[in-house]
DRENROSE-784920 format. One record per residue (C-alpha): x, y, z. Coordinates in steps of 0.1 Angstrom, whole numbers, padded with zeros to 4 digits, always signed. Last residue first. Layout:
<rs>
XYZ ...
</rs>
This chain:
<rs>
-1430-0565+2078 -1460-0584+2064 -1482-0568+2090 -1475-0535+2073 -1501-0542+2046 -1528-0537+2071 -1522-0500+2073 -1550-0483+2093 -1560-0516+2109 -1523-0521+2117 -1523-0487+2135 -1554-0497+2154 -1536-0529+2166 -1508-0508+2179 -1532-0487+2199 -1548-0453+2194 -1573-0441+2220 -1604-0425+2206 -1621-0391+2204 -1590-0370+2208 -1578-0369+2172 -1547-0380+2154 -1536-0344+2148 -1536-0338+2185 -1503-0358+2189 -1490-0355+2225 -1524-0346+2239 -1542-0372+2220 -1518-0398+2232 -1490-0411+2211 -1482-0447+2204 -1444-0448+2200 -1437-0457+2235 -1458-0489+2231 -1437-0501+2203 -1404-0502+2222 -1407-0538+2234 -1411-0550+2197 -1375-0540+2190 -1364-0541+2153 -1397-0549+2136 -1415-0526+2161 -1390-0498+2153 -1396-0498+2115 -1434-0503+2117 -1438-0475+2143 -1416-0451+2124 -1436-0458+2092 -1468-0452+2110 -1456-0420+2127 -1443-0406+2094 -1476-0413+2077 -1496-0399+2105 -1475-0368+2104 -1481-0363+2067 -1518-0371+2069 -1524-0346+2096 -1501-0321+2080 -1520-0322+2047 -1553-0314+2064 -1537-0286+2085 -1516-0272+2057 -1545-0268+2033 -1530-0271+1999 -1530-0243+1973 -1533-0257+1938 -1513-0237+1912 -1518-0243+1876 -1484-0242+1860 -1484-0230+1824 -1471-0254+1798 -1440-0251+1776 -1419-0236+1804 -1395-0265+1805 -1406-0273+1840 -1442-0273+1829 -1437-0297+1800 -1416-0321+1821 -1443-0321+1847 -1469-0329+1822 -1450-0359+1810 -1445-0369+1847 -1483-0370+1851 -1498-0343+1873 -1510-0348+1909 -1546-0341+1916 -1556-0378+1912 -1530-0388+1938 -1547-0366+1965 -1522-0355+1991 -1506-0331+1967 -1469-0337+1965 -1466-0333+1928 -1485-0300+1926 -1462-0286+1953 -1432-0297+1932 -1446-0279+1902 -1451-0248+1923 -1415-0250+1935 -1402-0253+1900 -1422-0224+1887 -1412-0202+1916 -1375-0210+1910 -1378-0204+1872 -1394-0170+1876 -1370-0160+1904 -1341-0168+1881 -1311-0174+1903 -1277-0157+1907 -1286-0139+1939 -1269-0163+1963 -1272-0200+1954 -1258-0209+1988 -1289-0195+2005 -1309-0225+1991 -1343-0211+1980 -1372-0220+2003 -1378-0184+2014 -1387-0177+1978 -1420-0194+1984 -1433-0166+2006 -1469-0164+1997 -1480-0172+2032 -1500-0203+2022 -1471-0215+2000 -1447-0209+2029 -1469-0233+2049 -1467-0259+2022 -1430-0256+2020 -1425-0260+2057 -1444-0293+2058 -1424-0306+2028 -1391-0296+2045 -1400-0317+2076 -1421-0320+2108 -1426-0283+2114 -1437-0265+2145 -1405-0273+2164 -1385-0249+2142 -1368-0248+2107 -1369-0286+2107 -1346-0302+2081 -1335-0338+2084 -1365-0355+2068 -1367-0334+2037 -1330-0330+2032 -1319-0295+2024 -1305-0277+1993 -1337-0258+1992 -1344-0259+1954 -1330-0295+1950 -1347-0306+1982 -1381-0293+1969 -1375-0312+1937 -1367-0344+1956 -1400-0341+1974 -1420-0335+1942 -1402-0365+1926 -1414-0387+1955 -1450-0376+1948 -1447-0382+1911 -1433-0417+1919 -1464-0424+1940 -1485-0411+1910 -1471-0441+1890 -1495-0462+1911 -1492-0480+1944 -1519-0483+1971 -1502-0499+2001 -1527-0482+2023 -1508-0458+2046 -1473-0456+2030 -1487-0458+1994 -1516-0434+2000 -1493-0410+2018 -1467-0409+1990 -1433-0422+2000 -1403-0398+2000 -1398-0391+2037 -1395-0427+2047 -1379-0447+2020 -1395-0475+2000 -1411-0509+2003 -1448-0512+2011 -1459-0548+2006 -1481-0546+1975 -1515-0536+1962 -1508-0525+1926 -1530-0500+1910 -1555-0495+1882 -1545-0527+1865 -1549-0534+1828 -1517-0518+1817 -1496-0537+1843 -1474-0515+1864 -1443-0535+1866 -1426-0529+1899 -1393-0512+1907 -1376-0520+1940 -1343-0532+1926 -1344-0505+1899 -1315-0487+1915 -1305-0456+1895 -1321-0426+1879 -1297-0404+1860 -1289-0367+1863 -1266-0348+1840 -1237-0332+1860 -1214-0333+1830 -1193-0361+1845 -1224-0381+1855 -1247-0374+1884 -1266-0401+1902 -1302-0400+1916 -1309-0429+1939 -1294-0410+1969 -1317-0381+1961 -1349-0402+1963 -1372-0421+1940 -1379-0455+1956 -1411-0469+1940 -1397-0471+1904 -1431-0476+1888 -1428-0491+1853 -1450-0490+1822 -1437-0515+1798 -1423-0507+1763 -1410-0474+1776 -1427-0441+1770 -1453-0437+1796 -1442-0443+1832 -1405-0451+1828 -1400-0425+1801 -1417-0398+1822 -1396-0409+1851 -1364-0403+1831 -1377-0369+1818 -1385-0357+1853 -1351-0367+1866 -1335-0348+1837 -1357-0318+1844 -1345-0317+1880 -1308-0320+1871 -1311-0293+1845 -1327-0269+1870 -1300-0277+1895 -1273-0270+1870 -1290-0237+1859 -1291-0227+1896 -1256-0234+1906 -1245-0268+1920 -1210-0264+1935 -1195-0298+1933 -1164-0306+1953 -1183-0331+1974 -1174-0344+2009 -1177-0311+2028 -1208-0304+2008 -1227-0333+2023 -1264-0324+2017 -1267-0313+1981 -1237-0330+1963 -1240-0361+1984 -1277-0364+1979 -1273-0359+1942 -1252-0390+1941 -1217-0397+1928 -1200-0372+1905 -1182-0396+1881 -1211-0420+1874 -1197-0453+1863 -1218-0473+1839 -1232-0503+1857 -1220-0539+1864 -1244-0560+1886 -1229-0587+1908 -1243-0618+1924 -1216-0641+1937 -1228-0673+1954 -1213-0696+1927 -1208-0673+1897 -1234-0649+1883 -1218-0617+1870 -1238-0589+1854 -1240-0565+1824 -1235-0530+1812 -1265-0515+1830 -1271-0479+1820 -1282-0454+1846 -1314-0438+1834 -1316-0402+1823 -1302-0406+1788 -1326-0435+1781 -1322-0472+1773 -1344-0497+1790 -1345-0535+1783 -1313-0542+1801 -1327-0522+1831 -1358-0543+1836 -1342-0577+1829 -1313-0572+1852 -1334-0557+1880 -1362-0583+1878 -1337-0612+1877 -1321-0600+1909 -1354-0591+1926 -1369-0625+1919 -1338-0645+1927 -1332-0628+1960 -1328-0593+1972 -1331-0596+2010 -1294-0591+2012 -1275-0610+2038 -1254-0626+2012 -1245-0592+1999 -1253-0580+1964 -1222-0564+1950 -1230-0534+1928 -1200-0528+1905 -1195-0493+1890 -1175-0492+1858 -1147-0473+1842 -1138-0486+1807 -1100-0487+1802 -1100-0518+1779 -1088-0539+1808 -1118-0530+1829 -1116-0503+1856 -1136-0506+1888 -1155-0485+1913 -1173-0504+1940 -1209-0505+1953 -1218-0523+1985 -1249-0542+1992 -1287-0545+1989 -1299-0510+1999 -1268-0494+1985 -1235-0486+2001 -1212-0463+1982 -1179-0456+1965 -1157-0486+1976 -1125-0484+1956 -1103-0478+1986 -1120-0508+2003 -1103-0530+1976 -1129-0552+1960 -1101-0575+1947 -1085-0547+1928 -1119-0536+1915 -1113-0544+1878 -1093-0575+1887 -1120-0589+1909 -1146-0581+1883 -1128-0599+1856 -1122-0629+1878 -1159-0630+1887 -1166-0633+1850 -1187-0607+1832 -1217-0613+1810 -1230-0589+1785 -1255-0559+1781 -1273-0575+1752 -1273-0607+1771 -1269-0638+1749 -1286-0662+1773 -1263-0692+1777 -1259-0690+1814 -1290-0674+1829 -1307-0704+1845 -1275-0722+1852 -1259-0692+1870 -1291-0684+1888 -1289-0718+1904 -1314-0746+1900 -1316-0763+1934 -1348-0744+1943 -1365-0763+1915 -1386-0738+1896 -1423-0732+1901 -1418-0714+1934 -1442-0686+1925 -1414-0660+1928 -1390-0682+1908 -1416-0686+1880 -1423-0649+1881 -1386-0641+1878 -1380-0666+1850 -1409-0651+1831 -1396-0615+1836 -1361-0625+1826 -1373-0641+1794 -1396-0611+1787 -1366-0588+1791 -1345-0609+1768 -1372-0608+1741 -1373-0570+1744 -1335-0568+1744 -1333-0591+1714 -1358-0569+1695 -1337-0539+1705 -1305-0555+1692 -1321-0566+1660 -1314-0601+1648 -1306-0600+1611 -1308-0628+1585 -1304-0613+1550 -1334-0615+1527 -1330-0629+1492 -1365-0640+1481 -1368-0676+1471 -1401-0683+1489 -1421-0651+1493 -1411-0627+1521 -1422-0636+1557 -1436-0605+1573 -1421-0578+1595 -1397-0568+1568 -1363-0553+1574 -1349-0518+1568 -1314-0508+1582 -1299-0474+1581 -1264-0463+1590 -1244-0434+1605 -1269-0405+1604 -1262-0368+1611 -1288-0340+1611 -1276-0304+1612 -1250-0286+1632 -1212-0278+1631 -1209-0248+1608 -1185-0228+1631 -1162-0251+1649 -1164-0274+1680 -1189-0259+1685 -1204-0230+1664 -1239-0240+1653 -1257-0249+1685 -1290-0266+1691 -1323-0259+1673 -1326-0242+1639 -1351-0266+1622 -1327-0293+1613 -1345-0321+1595 -1339-0359+1589 -1361-0377+1565 -1368-0414+1559 -1390-0423+1530 -1403-0458+1520 -1418-0463+1486 -1437-0494+1472 -1470-0474+1473 -1483-0486+1506 -1453-0492+1528 -1463-0492+1565 -1437-0488+1592 -1448-0512+1619 -1418-0508+1640 -1394-0479+1647 -1359-0486+1661 -1333-0461+1673 -1298-0475+1676 -1273-0456+1697 -1235-0458+1693 -1209-0442+1714 -1182-0418+1700 -1198-0391+1721 -1217-0395+1753 -1249-0409+1768 -1260-0423+1734 -1294-0405+1736 -1277-0373+1749 -1249-0372+1724 -1273-0381+1696 -1298-0353+1702 -1334-0358+1688 -1356-0327+1691 -1386-0346+1678 -1386-0384+1671 -1412-0400+1649 -1427-0370+1629 -1447-0386+1601 -1436-0381+1565 -1431-0418+1559 -1405-0417+1586 -1396-0383+1600 -1367-0375+1624 -1361-0341+1640 -1328-0324+1648 -1306-0313+1677 -1268-0312+1677 -1257-0295+1710 -1221-0282+1711 -1204-0276+1744 -1178-0303+1739 -1154-0286+1715 -1153-0257+1740 -1134-0281+1762 -1139-0304+1791 -1140-0335+1770 -1170-0350+1752 -1163-0339+1716 -1187-0329+1688 -1178-0346+1656 -1183-0383+1660 -1218-0383+1676 -1230-0419+1668 -1262-0429+1652 -1278-0460+1637 -1314-0459+1625 -1334-0491+1625 -1366-0493+1604 -1389-0523+1609 -1413-0530+1580 -1450-0534+1574 -1465-0543+1540 -1462-0533+1504 -1433-0550+1486 -1405-0524+1483 -1396-0510+1449 -1384-0478+1466 -1362-0464+1493 -1357-0426+1495 -1333-0412+1521 -1338-0376+1530 -1315-0350+1545 -1328-0315+1552 -1311-0284+1565 -1274-0285+1573 -1268-0320+1560 -1250-0350+1574 -1238-0384+1562 -1217-0404+1586 -1182-0419+1589 -1164-0443+1612 -1198-0453+1627 -1207-0483+1606 -1172-0497+1606 -1173-0495+1644 -1194-0527+1644 -1190-0529+1682 -1179-0497+1700 -1143-0487+1705 -1140-0458+1681 -1106-0441+1678 -1109-0404+1674 -1119-0377+1649 -1147-0396+1631 -1155-0385+1596 -1185-0364+1587 -1199-0363+1551 -1217-0332+1538 -1187-0309+1544 -1164-0324+1518 -1175-0303+1488 -1168-0271+1507 -1190-0247+1526 -1175-0214+1537 -1193-0208+1570 -1218-0182+1583 -1246-0206+1573 -1238-0242+1564 -1256-0248+1531 -1290-0264+1528 -1303-0295+1511 -1293-0332+1508 -1314-0358+1489 -1305-0394+1489 -1312-0424+1467 -1326-0459+1466 -1336-0489+1445 -1329-0479+1408 -1292-0473+1413 -1279-0449+1439 -1296-0417+1429 -1282-0385+1443 -1304-0354+1447 -1285-0322+1455 -1293-0289+1469 -1265-0278+1492 -1243-0308+1483 -1237-0345+1485 -1202-0360+1485 -1214-0394+1471 -1200-0420+1495 -1230-0442+1503 -1218-0478+1502 -1242-0506+1508 -1244-0524+1541 -1239-0561+1538 -1256-0583+1565 -1244-0618+1574 -1221-0606+1602 -1215-0569+1595 -1203-0564+1559 -1193-0529+1548 -1196-0510+1515 -1180-0476+1521 -1193-0447+1542 -1215-0416+1542 -1244-0437+1554 -1236-0474+1555 -1269-0484+1540 -1290-0516+1545 -1321-0524+1526 -1347-0552+1529 -1377-0567+1511 -1374-0555+1475 -1397-0563+1446 -1381-0565+1412 -1365-0543+1385 -1386-0512+1394 -1391-0486+1367 -1383-0449+1374 -1409-0425+1387 -1401-0424+1424 -1363-0420+1417 -1368-0390+1394 -1393-0374+1417 -1368-0367+1445 -1381-0332+1447 -1347-0316+1454 -1352-0284+1434 -1315-0280+1427 -1312-0315+1414 -1336-0310+1385 -1361-0339+1382 -1373-0325+1348 -1410-0328+1355 -1406-0311+1389 -1440-0312+1404 -1471-0291+1397 -1500-0277+1416 -1477-0269+1446 -1486-0284+1479 -1453-0282+1498 -1427-0308+1508 -1399-0297+1485 -1390-0260+1477 -1352-0263+1481 -1331-0239+1461 -1293-0233+1457 -1284-0211+1428 -1252-0215+1407 -1267-0248+1395 -1291-0231+1372 -1323-0211+1379 -1349-0215+1352 -1375-0232+1373 -1373-0204+1399 -1379-0177+1373 -1409-0195+1361 -1426-0194+1395 -1437-0227+1409 -1475-0227+1405 -1501-0225+1433 -1497-0237+1468 -1474-0234+1498 -1482-0254+1529 -1446-0254+1542 -1419-0281+1545 -1391-0267+1523 -1389-0230+1515 -1351-0226+1511 -1337-0200+1487 -1299-0193+1486 -1285-0172+1457 -1312-0146+1456 -1295-0120+1434 -1310-0136+1404 -1344-0127+1420 -1343-0094+1401 -1374-0080+1418 -1395-0079+1386 -1399-0116+1385 -1421-0115+1416 -1415-0128+1451 -1447-0137+1471 -1445-0175+1467 -1481-0184+1467 -1504-0192+1496 -1497-0208+1530 -1467-0209+1553 -1467-0237+1578 -1433-0224+1591 -1409-0253+1584 -1385-0236+1560 -1385-0198+1555 -1348-0195+1546 -1338-0166+1523 -1303-0156+1513 -1291-0129+1488 -1316-0102+1495 -1309-0069+1476 -1344-0060+1465 -1364-0062+1496 -1395-0043+1486 -1414-0074+1472 -1409-0095+1503 -1446-0098+1513 -1447-0127+1538 -1462-0161+1528 -1495-0162+1547 -1497-0178+1581 -1500-0213+1596 -1509-0218+1633 -1486-0214+1662 -1449-0220+1667 -1422-0209+1642 -1399-0236+1630 -1379-0213+1607 -1373-0176+1599 -1340-0167+1582 -1336-0134+1563 -1301-0125+1549 -1295-0094+1528 -1320-0071+1544 -1315-0034+1535 -1352-0029+1525 -1366-0037+1559 -1400-0023+1550 -1413-0057+1540 -1409-0071+1575 -1440-0050+1584 -1462-0079+1573 -1452-0096+1606 -1442-0133+1602 -1472-0150+1618 -1460-0166+1639 -1451-0177+1674 -1418-0174+1691 -1400-0205+1705 -1367-0194+1689 -1365-0223+1665 -1350-0200+1639 -1352-0162+1642 -1322-0148+1622 -1322-0113+1607 -1291-0100+1588 -1290-0066+1571 -1309-0044+1595 -1306-0007+1589 -1343+0000+1592 -1346-0018+1625 -1378+0000+1635 -1399-0025+1614 -1388-0052+1639 -1412-0034+1663 -1439-0058+1652 -1427-0084+1677 -1427-0121+1667 -1454-0135+1689 -1452-0147+1724 -1428-0170+1742 -1391-0174+1740 -1375-0209+1744 -1342-0204+1726 -1326-0218+1695 -1324-0186+1673 -1321-0151+1686 -1300-0134+1659 -1300-0096+1651 -1274-0080+1627 -1275-0044+1614 -1290-0029+1645 -1289+0009+1647 -1325+0013+1658 -1322-0006+1691 -1348+0016+1708 -1377-0008+1700 -1358-0034+1721 -1376-0018+1751 -1406-0039+1742 -1388-0068+1758 -1388-0102+1740 -1412-0125+1757 -1403-0151+1782 -1375-0177+1780 -1338-0179+1773 -1321-0214+1772 -1292-0204+1750 -1283-0211+1714 -1288-0176+1699 -1284-0143+1717 -1266-0122+1691 -1268-0084+1688 -1246-0066+1662 -1251-0029+1656 -1257-0018+1692 -1255+0019+1698 -1288+0022+1716 -1278-0003+1743 -1306+0010+1766 -1329-0017+1753 -1307-0041+1773 -1325-0028+1803 -1355-0048+1793 -1338-0079+1808 -1340-0111+1787 -1359-0137+1806 -1345-0167+1822 -1316-0188+1811 -1280-0184+1799 -1264-0217+1791 -1240-0206+1764 -1239-0208+1726 -1243-0172+1716 -1237-0142+1739 -1225-0118+1713 -1227-0080+1719 -1212-0057+1693 -1217-0019+1695 -1215-0014+1732 -1210+0021+1744 -1242+0020+1765 -1226-0004+1790 -1253+0003+1816 -1277-0022+1800 -1253-0050+1810 -1265-0041+1845 -1297-0061+1839 -1278-0094+1840 -1284-0122+1815 -1296-0148+1838 -1275-0177+1850 -1249-0196+1830 -1217-0193+1810 -1204-0226+1796 -1186-0211+1766 -1192-0208+1729 -1199-0170+1725 -1185-0145+1749 -1180-0115+1726 -1181-0080+1741 -1172-0052+1717 -1176-0015+1725 -1168-0017+1761 -1169+0014+1782 -1166-0003+1816 -1186+0003+1848 -1211-0025+1842 -1182-0049+1841 -1181-0050+1878 -1214-0069+1878 -1195-0100+1866 -1212-0121+1839 -1222-0154+1854 -1204-0187+1859 -1184-0208+1835 -1155-0204+1810 -1148-0233+1787 -1134-0213+1758 -1145-0206+1723 -1149-0168+1721 -1134-0147+1750 -1133-0114+1731 -1131-0082+1751 -1129-0049+1733 -1130-0013+1747 -1105-0014+1777 -1093+0021+1787 -1100+0019+1824 -1086-0016+1828 -1097-0024+1864 -1131-0035+1850 -1114-0065+1834 -1106-0074+1870 -1140-0093+1874 -1126-0121+1852 -1151-0143+1835 -1145-0177+1851 -1119-0204+1847 -1117-0232+1821 -1096-0215+1794 -1100-0237+1763 -1078-0213+1742 -1102-0208+1712 -1102-0170+1714 -1084-0149+1739 -1084-0114+1725 -1081-0086+1750 -1083-0050+1737 -1076-0014+1750 -1046-0020+1773 -1030+0013+1781 -0996+0028+1772 -0984+0057+1793 -0975+0093+1785 -1006+0109+1801 -1016+0123+1767 -1027+0089+1753 -1010+0076+1722 -0997+0044+1736 -1026+0021+1727 -1023-0015+1737 -1036-0047+1722 -1035-0080+1739 -1039-0116+1728 -1018-0123+1697 -0989-0099+1704 -0990-0110+1741 -0979-0145+1731 -0952-0132+1708 -0935-0113+1737 -0915-0085+1722 -0877-0087+1722 -0871-0076+1686 -0898-0049+1690 -0877-0033+1717 -0848-0028+1694 -0871-0015+1667 -0883+0012+1690 -0915+0027+1679 -0936+0013+1708 -0966-0009+1704 -0947-0042+1705 -0934-0034+1739 -0969-0031+1753 -0971-0064+1772 -0938-0056+1790 -0918-0088+1795 -0913-0105+1829 -0951-0109+1830 -0951-0138+1806 -0987-0148+1799 -0987-0186+1797 -1008-0195+1827 -1044-0186+1818 -1069-0199+1843 -1093-0171+1836 -1093-0157+1871 -1055-0160+1874 -1049-0144+1840 -1073-0115+1849 -1056-0110+1882 -1022-0107+1865 -1037-0083+1839 -1050-0062+1868 -1016-0060+1883 -1002-0047+1850 -1031-0022+1848 -1024-0009+1883 -0986-0006+1876 -0994+0017+1847 -0983+0001+1814 -0948+0009+1801 -0935+0019+1767 -0944+0056+1772 -0922+0057+1803 -0892+0046+1783 -0900+0071+1756 -0904+0099+1782 -0872+0090+1800 -0853+0086+1767 -0867+0120+1755 -0856+0136+1788 -0821+0122+1784 -0820+0134+1748 -0832+0169+1758 -0806+0170+1785 -0778+0159+1762 -0789+0185+1736 -0789+0212+1762 -0755+0203+1775 -0741+0203+1739 -0756+0237+1732 -0740+0252+1764 -0707+0238+1754 -0709+0253+1719 -0718+0286+1734 -0688+0286+1756 -0665+0277+1727 -0679+0307+1707 -0673+0330+1737 -0636+0321+1737 -0622+0308+1769 -0596+0330+1786 -0565+0317+1803 -0556+0338+1834 -0519+0346+1835 -0523+0384+1834 -0553+0397+1850 -0580+0411+1829 
</rs>
């Protein structure tokens, strides 16, 4: 080695090499660790798309969603707390990256749609969007995922349950509860052989359950309550050997309960209620040893209770058998159960009653058998609330907390019985009284501040009443479910009401009847007969509606106040408060308006008597408004506030001082609507209250001003939504259109058959159908309505309606019955399906209008050609065909062959089969074209008589009229003599 060269010892060299290796390994480790803390760019982009589609704005994409799933404490300290609650990542995959495996977005009121981009997360296994306000269908892209949990309950999702869900065979938990899904359940869901939890409750599903469900042998929980299924309970339930919870309440299915249910030895909860069909035997439950909850209420079950002492019934904590036809003796083991067990076996035919009046059996016998101090003639109860005085009437307090099987006796005169516990929810002592969650603005709000409720059956017993007839008024207000655009508003509280053990109102829904939440509705029932000094009012929940909005356990009957008054004069000296019923006042008011209208019409009143003098002083139920109030509300009828032009004048939007939004119909001085029509419209609408009729708040009669004040309908008319899409932001999907159509049908059924007086509207058309905030349909404009007297078969009258919607017999002969409204409804229904105006749509020169085309398509068997292309594929063919067939029945040329509106409602809801009548297009077309020609002639001749000759066709121009004679204007008047009054 050369002198002068410094040598490095081998040991030093080795140390340097080791140091370099360590540094390299550390650097590599840092790179790997850093990479492992990141999502792939594609998944991060997918999360951004998901947030946008959901309407979620608070995800912070400046921070890595998966930081919290690394092992670095320094990174944990900067983790995004929002992500920690909503996303879960797995960083153990061999590719060295983190991947999103779960998304939890519960109760966030997201108002978007289900995000298609979920399918861009290849490792996703759990998606939970419970309690939001998401709408639309389930995206087809999801079929490619490997989800194990999919929970979409409590949303606004609609359309059919898609077949492609059956491709996600990895699913273990599928929950679609509390949505608006409709149509039949696809058999492809039978491919989900790994399902353990399957929940379809609280939708609008129809048809029979698929036989393919036989394959779902791993099911542990199966719930299908509150739907409209058809057919019998399937026998294949016996295949679900692992089943622990089975719930089939108000499903639409028919009994009997299959005997094979006895093989499900693992059952812990069994709930069957409100089964359709005839009665059946009590099921054999002897082999189900571990059952803790059994509800078989309202099933018409016969025979003995088929549960023996040998089965250790002490495990059976909840037992509800109310309202069946059970006979025999009450088992000894049931009598000996203490307050730890909740039992209701009331309303059966047992050979013995509860001699001890035990609360847990809820017989109510103790009140019935006690002595009466004196005869009673009235009773007023503030249900769930404190003692309250309204005017001269004092409502008694009713503040006992109630319970799952409790009878409460309020002195010798009345008492209450509450039964049932809130399923899937930890019930507390405060859950049987509801308290309002917002400020109430209605009159007598003290009655609605609180309410009594019960999850199964709620009964009020009143006794010691003098025998005779009474009027019962029931006061309701929905103070729990909300009315905003939130998951808190999607709840549907539905229950039945019995008075003296007779079903008076079935499927009663407070929010729908009151047209919103925090609004009062008073239901009145007259001629309630008391025979044995006892009056009984019972409210029953049979499984219909929702159970999870705004929170789990929100369901069951709810009542705010009860009033009972005699319909006879009590003996002298009896203490009876003076009460003027709102509905009685409305009826009297209606008759006053009607009499005034007839007198004006006949000229029996001095023409100098003004409307103001005639109506001033009448205590309108709907109320008077001053012209000053109306001017202030509408900003002096500012054109900006003009929202429409009716047949008799302009319509303006207004806001009252208390914030109430109103619609003001200003009757123009040129209007043909005079005293008769004005009085008719006020009187008629003020006497009618129905969820599908526009509500009249009141009127203004000052000087020459004639104003009607209605509730404001946020989404304008159906015509605007269907035919003027450029002016309407609404996108009417199929479930919405179906709901609109059924709503119109229900409103007309009420007018024709359910209101105090039968009423023919005469001008049903899309511009007279208004849509509220929730797109519920309401019939408006009763200015042309006529009273259909009970003793008259028809009304011969001057024809007044709208071309294109009038029935042929009415347009041609002036023959008016309620079947004219049925015809108009048929036309509107076709327009709803097609999204096209009857009179403006001509597919080619061979067709006059939409109705003409529909009849030809019926002949060809091509009814689906009618469907609005804007609906795309998200429609139920079964529901579409049913609706079209119902419409075609309604537009039959022969009035006698048209169904009643009550029958129409039943057919549209799938409760009654549609019997198709095929119309001959040529016969119908002749009448249709002649009707159109006649109306065109009458209209034009009144405007310009010189043009009438050009409207009279020759036989060559209009062969449907016939070639054997020449038609003249006088001939047309012979065909329709009523038109001479035009």
